[in-house]
Phi, psi and omega in degrees: 000136177257142182231151171231121177262101192258153172060026184267162170267101186270125184274108183223135180050037172085008179211163180273138175234124178290120189197172170254142175247120183260126182239115179239121179052042175086354184248141172285114184260342180196145170230100187197184176264018180301156182288135176306141184259166180288159177075028182230151168269126184251125170258119174276107186253032177309126178087355181258160180250139175250126178240158168299148179303135181290158181235127177243115183271010184210086181230139174256114181262346171070000179243129007275160169114327186225055187298336181287345177268318184189157171234168177299323178295309183290324179293319179285333173294318176298319179298314178299320178299330179268357179097009181270139175240351175219128175225151178251125188264125184288156192264008180280075186237182174225106006281153173292132180285083183245000176201175183300320183295320183277342174281333188304315181299325178292315179299320180295317180293321177299314181299322186275327194234348183289139179268341179226184179286126176238122180245116183282153166270151167261151178287153174280320181234156179300127180065011187054035183264351177076015187254333180208146183289142176292171181276080185300321183300316181288327184279325192310318182292347190244356186239156181280331181187184180240137182205148167253042189307142186105341177202151177272150173283113189281326184278124177301315183292324177298316180290324178299311181294323177298314181298319180299314182290317181294326174299317179299328182271001179059041177243182186239148168265128174246106195259130164277112188260113184200123178268111187302320185290350178260000185282320175052037177075012182286158180215354167224171182299138178282071183231206187296314181298318180302314181293321183292330188248008173071031179267170174266131189257152171259118182285152179297328182300331180299333176272305191286336178295324178283327172300315180301314178300313184294323177298321176298322178288327175296318178301326181280320189257336183077012182288140171297133190221133180228132180263126177283152170028063180291140186223353187246150179295325178293322177297319178301315182293323177298317178293319179302312181291324178296321178293320178299328179284347180088016180284151183279069184239153175210172179202165178232158165228173183252156180305321185295328179288339183271342184235356179228152172232178180295339178282355173267359182299147170234162181282067188209136182299341180287357175254011185251121178209169182229119000298161181279167171299130185258197185278170176298324178297320176295315179300316179299321179292323177297315180295318176299322179294327174292315184294328180262005175087004178294316177268122190276327190204163174248126178238148188282329193052041177306115188223081184286144172226169177288161178301320180296318182295336181257010186258011190250026176075184182292324186288320192243353177290157175291151176285132171132142176229163176271157185205349185299326187267356180240348190303304185295310181299323178297314183287320178297315183291316190265344179243312182286308182295335179268002174082011178285317177236155168276162177298322178300317178301318182294318178294323175299318182290330185257352179220296193298311184292313175297327178298314181291316186290318183264352180067041185227169179076176181222147178284164174275092188203154178299136180091354181257157173304145181279078175255100190207166177223149182241128180236142165267101184287345184266347181283127177252146182199170179256130181295124181228110182303339177297339179272354183291146170278333178297146173291336176278136182238003187274113180214142175286355185263008176306128178087355178287139174269127184227163173246144179106101179241132179288123181257332184202135170230132177245137171235120185053039176080004179254127176294117179252350169214132179214131183228115172054048180248005183302322182286347180255007187244129175224162176242126176267112182275000000 
C-alpha cells in the first residue's frame, strides 16, 4: 500500500517544513510539495506535526514469563500509541535471556506478535543472579546491549570481566546501578517526604556509588557503558566528568524524574518506581544535565504490573509505572511549552541521540523506512489510563492535562496506530 501524508508540518533538521511525505512500499520516496499521485491512500494532516518514530531504549514487555502484566503485542501497541517505532526490551523475564536457548522464546514472540521494532537485551549474568557471566558470544548477534536491569551487578570482578568480554564483542553494557547493601529495606527516596511520613528511604548513594565504580571499570576496560534511569545529582556529575575525560559513557533519565519530585508523592503505588522520585535538587541537576548534554536520552522505563500489585501503597506495591503512552505529551507540555527545552532538544532526546548511541532506528528521510509518528500538538486532553493500550494502568500522571495527542504511527510504512483520521483519509484511484 502506498500512502501520502499531505499538508503536514514535517520536523526536519530541527524545524518544521510544510510538505507532503510520500510512502511507497514502506519506504519514504519523497518529501516535497509534489502533487499526490494515483493509487495512494492520502491522509490530509493539515495542522499536524510529523516526527521520526521515537526510540525507547528501556521498556519492560514482560513476555515471556509475566503475561498477566503485559505482552509483546500489548506493549508494542502501547508504544505505537505513544509514537514509538523502536523499543529495547529489558531482560528481567522468565526465562532470563542469558543464552541462546533462553533468548529463543522471546525472539519467536517478537517475530510473531510485535507491531514495531523490538530489540531485546541480553543479561549480563545467568538468571541476573550476579554469580556467573551469561553466554555473551551466543547472545551478541541478537541483542542491542547487555543489562541485568532490575538489579545491579554487585561484584566488582564480575562487572570487570563482563566489560572485558563485552568490549571484545563490540557491544555495550547498560547498567542498573544499585548497591544492595545500601538499600536497607527502602522503597522511596530518603528525603523530606520519607521523613515526614515514616517511610523507609533509599539513599542517593545506593545509585551513584555503583556509577562511580563502573566508571572506574570503564576507564580500565574501555567498554561502551550506558547508565539506566539516572536520578541523582551525584550521578549526573559523575557522568559529566567521565565524558570530559573522554570515556565511552552515556546515560538516560525518565520523564517522571524531570517533572516530579519526592514532595509530589502520594500514598499510592502509582508513585512507586525504582529509582524513586528524588529531591528538587536532583531534578534541577537532571535538567541541567540535559541542557549541557551530559544526559543523552530520555527513556520511559515502562514497567507494567497488575492492578493488584500496584494497589498496596508505597510500602508494599511493586516497583514500576507505565510510560510509553504518556512520555511525549508529558514532556512536551511541561518542558517544551514552558520553555525549559526546545522541541528540537526533545526530539533529539527521544529519537536522534538514542539512534546514534545504540545504532538503532531510522531518520525521517527519503530512502529510509517510513518509521514515523504524527501528533496534533494543539489538542489538549486529560490523561486517563482507561485509554491506554498497555495492560498496565499505573501512572502518576492520571488526571494531568496535557497537549499533544498521537494521531498516527507508521512502522515500515504500515499504520500501526491511527486515531480519528477517517475524515482526513481518501484514496486516489
